N, C-alpha and C positions, 0 to 999 in steps of 0.2 A: 304720691298717690297716682299721678299720671303715669309713672314708670310701672307701677303695679298693674295698671290696666293694660298697658302695652304688653307686659310679661304674660298676663292672663290671656290676652288675645293670641299671643304666640303659642301658648300651651294649647289653647283650643284649636288653633289652626293646625298645629302639629298632630293633635289627636284626630282631627278630621281627615288629615292626609294619611295617617297611619292606619285608620280603620279599614279602608278598602284593601289596603295591602295585606293586613292581617287576615281579612276575610278570604283573600285569594290564596294565602299560603296554608290555611287550615284545611286538612284533608276532609273531603266530603264524607258524610255519613254513608256507609254502604246501604244501598237500597235493595230490597228484595225484587228480583226480576219478575215481571208479570207472567203468570202462567199462560202458555199458549192456548188458544181456544181448541177445544176437543175437535179432532178431525171427524168429519161425517163418515160413517161406515161405508166402505167401498161396496159397490153393487156386486153381487155374486157373479163370478165368471160363468159363462155358459159352457158346459162340458158335454161332449158327445155321450158320456155315460150318465148324465144327469137324469135322475128318475129311475135308473136301473137298480135292482136289488142285487147286491153282490153276495156271494156265498160267505159264510163265516170263515174266519181265518183258520179255524181248526177243522175245516172240511176235509174229508178223506179223498185223497187223490188215487184214482184207480188206474193202474198202469195199463197201457195198451201195447200191442205188438204189431209192428209192420213186417216183421219176419221172426222166425222162431227156429231153434235148434231141436234136434231129436230128443234130447234129455228133458227139455221143458214140455214137449208134447207128451212124452211118456208119463210125466208126473200128472198132467191134466187127465189123461185117459185112465190112469190108476185111481184117480180121485173119484171116478164115476162108477167103478165096479172093481171086483176082485180079479181083474183080467191078468192073464199072463202075457207079457209082451216080449217079443224077441226082435231086437234091432238088427237090421241088415244094411251094411254100408257098402255092399259090393257093386251097386249100380252107380255109374259115374254121374247120372243125372241128379242123384240126391238120395238121402237115406230113405229106408223103408222100415215100417214097423208092422210086424205080424202079430195080430192080437187074437188070443183064444179066450173066450168067455167061459164062465163056470157052467153054463147050460150047453156047452159043446159047440156053439156057433163060433165061426172064425171070420175075420175080415182083415184087410190090409190097409195101411195108410201110406201112400206114396207122398213124399215131401218134394215138391217141384219148385222151379224157378229159384234155385239155390245159388249162393255165391261160392267161391272157392276157399272160404275160410275154414279154420279148424277150431271148433266144429262149424260145419256149414250152417248158414242161416238161410231159411227157405221162406218164400213169399206166398206160396199156395199149397194147399193140401188136397189130396185126392183119395177119398175113401172108396174101397172096392171090396165086393164080396162075390164069391163064385159058388155056384151050385153044381151038383153032379150033372154031367151031360144028359140031355133028354128029360130032365125033371120039369121043365116048363116049355110049352110050345109057343109059337108065334102069337096065337090068339090070346093066351094067358098073359104074355108079356105086354101086349097092347092093352089088355084090360087093367093090368097093374099100373101102367103109365097113365091111363085115363083117370084112375081113382086115387093115386098117390101123389103127394107133392115132395119137393126137395131133391129126390133122387130119381135116376133114370135106369130102367131095366132094358137090357138088350141081349141079343144072341151074338156071341163071337163068331168069327168066320168058321170055327170048327163046331158050331152049334152048342156051345157051352153058355148057359145063362149067366149073365153078369149083372151086377148092380153097382151103380157109380154115383157119387155125390162129391161136388167140388166146393171148397171154401177158399176164399181169397183173403189174405191178410193185409193187402195194400190199403193204405188209408188209416190203418190202426183198428184192431179189434181187441176185446178183452179176453182174458182166460175163461171167464164165464160164458162168453159167446162160443168159444171153441168147445167147452164142456157141453153146451147145449147141442152143438152139432154132433158131438159123439153120441149123446143120448138119442137124438133123432135117428142117426144111422143105425144104431143097435136095434131100435124099434122097427125100422124099415126092413132090416135083415130078417128079423123075426117074422114080420108080415110076409116077406118074400118066401121064406121057408114054408110058412103055413099054406100059402097059395100053391106051392109046389107039391104038397102032399095029396 
């Protein structure tokens, strides 16, 4: 019986020794990692355009011209009336368009400040109309200039009444702006002729 107790004590001691070793060799149960705390929303960045209303992405972009060739100008003039236009490229300074309106009025557009390209691109336009010599005197021309805007009337060195209006394309203008200039000049030529009668 004494031996049995000794043997039982050895078994218990062996079991007590093996238990921590067994516990160390058993793989640990996988644990679910803790979810990170939700980050606080970042403060909105201050932008120079903050508060500005931007145009919709399908907004129409209107082209502008800093310079123009004679063909484009002819198309704009034709869109305003049934004018007959004769281009003249003989002047080395730039193209010239001779315009005849259905009512018999005529005027010329000189294209100035042109480059040497083919076709030439020009940065300014000069509208001109000429009346028969003697149709307006100096007092009538002064009266015209005092009452009309946009264009200037004058007598040439040969006494020929002239009407002139300039348009600059530098900085960019639209085709509608040029079309408006054409309509203004045609009206002024008509007023000029009326005053000459």
